[in-house]
C-alpha positions as CSV (number, residue, x, y, z in Angstrom):
1,A,-0.1,-0.1,-0.3
2,N,3.1,2.5,0.3
3,W,3.3,3.0,-2.8
4,R,5.7,6.1,-3.1
5,G,8.1,4.2,-0.7
6,Y,9.0,6.2,2.4
7,Q,6.6,6.2,5.3
8,A,7.1,9.9,7.7
9,D,7.2,9.9,12.1
10,W,5.0,12.3,13.4
11,R,4.1,13.1,17.3
12,V,2.2,15.8,19.1
13,E,3.5,17.6,22.0
14,Q,1.1,19.6,24.3
15,T,-0.2,21.2,21.3
16,Q,2.6,21.2,18.4
17,V,2.4,18.6,15.6
18,L,6.1,17.6,15.4
19,L,8.0,15.4,12.1
20,D,10.1,13.6,13.7
21,R,11.4,11.5,10.8
22,I,11.0,10.0,7.3
23,V,12.6,6.8,5.5
24,I,12.9,6.4,2.2
25,G,11.6,3.1,1.0
26,A,10.1,2.0,4.3
27,C,8.6,-1.9,2.8
28,G,12.8,-2.8,3.8
29,T,13.7,-4.1,6.1
30,A,16.4,-1.5,7.3
31,P,14.9,1.4,5.1
32,P,17.2,4.4,5.5
33,A,16.4,7.7,6.7
34,L,16.0,11.1,4.8
35,P,17.7,13.9,6.3
36,L,15.2,16.3,6.9
37,E,16.9,19.3,6.2
38,V,16.6,18.3,3.2
39,L,13.9,18.8,2.8
40,F,13.5,21.9,5.3
41,P,16.9,23.5,5.4
42,G,18.0,24.8,7.8
43,R,15.7,23.3,10.5
44,T,16.6,19.8,12.4
45,A,14.6,17.3,13.6
46,P,12.0,17.6,15.6
47,V,10.4,20.1,12.6
48,A,7.3,21.7,13.7
49,A,4.6,20.7,11.1
50,D,3.2,24.9,10.9
51,W,2.0,23.4,7.1
52,I,-0.6,21.2,8.1
53,D,-4.5,22.9,8.8
54,G,-7.8,21.0,9.4
55,E,-8.2,17.8,11.2
56,L,-6.4,15.5,12.3
57,V,-7.7,11.6,13.9
58,I,-5.8,10.0,15.3
59,A,-6.2,6.0,17.0
60,L,-5.5,5.7,20.7
61,P,-3.7,2.8,22.1
62,T,-6.3,0.0,23.8
63,A,-7.0,-0.9,27.2
64,A,-5.3,-4.4,25.5
65,S,-2.8,-2.8,24.0
66,A,-2.0,-0.7,26.5
67,G,-1.4,-3.1,29.0
68,D,-4.3,-1.4,31.7
69,T,-8.0,-0.7,31.4
70,A,-7.4,3.2,30.6
71,P,-11.4,4.7,31.7
72,G,-12.8,5.7,28.1
73,T,-11.1,4.5,25.9
74,A,-13.6,1.7,24.9
75,E,-16.4,4.9,24.7
76,A,-13.4,6.6,22.8
77,P,-10.8,5.5,20.7
78,Y,-10.4,8.2,18.7
79,L,-9.0,11.7,19.4
80,L,-10.1,14.5,16.5
81,L,-7.4,17.5,16.9
82,Q,-8.1,20.6,15.2
83,V,-4.7,22.1,13.9
84,Q,-4.2,25.3,12.6
85,H,-0.5,25.9,11.4
86,G,0.7,23.0,13.4
87,R,-1.3,24.0,16.4
88,V,-3.5,21.4,17.6
89,V,-6.7,24.3,19.4
90,T,-8.9,21.4,20.2
91,R,-9.6,18.3,21.6
92,E,-12.1,15.4,21.4
93,P,-13.2,12.4,22.5
94,L,-14.8,10.3,18.9
95,S,-16.1,7.1,19.5
96,E,-16.5,4.0,16.4
97,A,-19.5,5.8,15.8
98,E,-19.0,8.9,15.7
99,L,-15.9,8.4,13.5
100,R,-17.9,6.8,10.6
101,A,-20.5,9.3,10.9
102,R,-18.1,11.5,10.2
103,R,-15.9,9.7,7.3
104,A,-20.1,8.6,6.1
105,Q,-21.1,12.2,6.1
106,A,-18.0,13.7,4.2
107,H,-17.9,11.0,1.4
108,A,-21.9,11.5,1.1
109,P,-22.9,13.4,-2.7
110,G,-23.1,17.1,-2.0
111,A,-20.5,16.7,1.1
112,A,-18.7,20.4,1.5
113,T,-15.2,19.9,0.9
114,T,-12.7,21.6,2.7
115,P,-9.8,23.7,1.3
C-alpha cells in the first residue's frame, strides 16, 4: 500500500504537531532515513509542522494494547484534533460510531469539502 516508498514519523507534543523523521523504502527491513534538512533547509528534527491545517484523527491505544484498563478507551478510541498552522486548537474524544458517521457524511453526495 505504500506505493511512494516513504514513511514519516509524527507526534503531538502538548499543542504542537511535530515531524520526527522520514524513511525511504519503508517496506524494506532497514530503510534509510532521509535527513529532514534536505526538505527543510536550516531546520533540524523535530520540525514543527506549521504547514498543517485541518482535522487529524488519531487512534488511541486500546486498554489491551496499553496493558491496563484505561478509562474511557472503549467509548472513545479516537481523538479528533483541530489543527491550525501545526498547532492543536481543540481536542475531542471520538467513538467508533462517531468516526463512521463523520466519514459517511464527508463522502455523502454534495458534501462540502475543506480547502
